[in-house]
C-alpha positions in Angstrom: -9.9 -3.7 11.9 -6.8 -2.6 9.9 -4.2 -0.4 11.5 -3.8 1.6 8.4 -6.0 3.2 5.8 -4.2 2.2 2.6 -4.5 4.3 -0.6 -2.7 4.0 -3.9 -2.1 7.2 -5.8 -3.0 5.9 -9.3 -1.2 8.9 -10.9 2.1 8.1 -9.2 2.0 4.3 -9.5 4.3 3.1 -12.3 3.3 -0.6 -12.1 6.6 -1.8 -10.5 4.8 -4.4 -8.5 7.2 -4.3 -5.5 4.2 -3.9 -3.2 2.7 -7.1 -4.5 5.9 -8.9 -3.9 6.1 -7.8 -0.3 2.4 -8.1 0.5 0.5 -10.2 -2.1 -2.5 -10.7 0.1 -3.0 -6.9 0.4 -2.0 -5.6 -3.0 -2.5 -6.8 -6.6 -2.1 -5.2 -10.0 -5.2 -4.2 -11.8 -5.9 -4.4 -15.6 -4.1 -1.1 -16.1 -1.0 -2.5 -14.3 -1.7 -0.1 -11.4 -1.5 -1.4 -7.8 -4.8 -1.7 -5.9 -5.6 -2.7 -2.3 -7.5 -6.0 -2.2 -7.5 -6.7 1.5 -6.4 -4.1 4.2 -6.1 -6.9 6.7 -4.1 -9.2 4.3 -0.8 -8.7 6.2 0.5 -7.4 9.5 0.8 -3.6 9.8 4.6 -4.1 9.7 4.4 -6.0 6.4 2.1 -3.3 4.9 4.5 -0.6 5.9 7.3 -2.5 4.3 5.4 -2.9 1.1 4.7 0.9 1.1 8.4 1.6 1.7 9.6 -0.5 -1.2 7.5 1.5 -3.7 10.0 3.3 -5.8 7.7 6.3 -6.3 5.9 6.4 -2.9 2.6 5.8 -4.5 1.2 4.0 -1.4 -0.1 6.3 1.3 -0.7 4.9 4.8 -2.7 6.8 7.3 -3.3 5.6 10.9 -6.9 4.4 11.0 -7.5 5.6 14.5 -5.7 9.0 14.6 -5.8 10.0 10.9 -2.1 10.7 11.1 -0.1 10.2 7.9 2.4 7.4 8.5 3.9 7.0 5.0 5.4 8.6 3.0 6.8 11.0 5.7 
């Protein structure tokens, strides 16, 4: 089970693709050039957090899957 619930805010995403560069087994760009989650378990939690942190507009929202606590963005 994934450590994080991963969401992409489609309104915020600018199609930078930095998340795909950091975690290509977790994220990919869709036909509208918006990031989407393809596999929540594609990378380690640390790698997923790093991918979220490199997003220039904080469009990736990470929530702890067990506690429901928002992890990123702070």
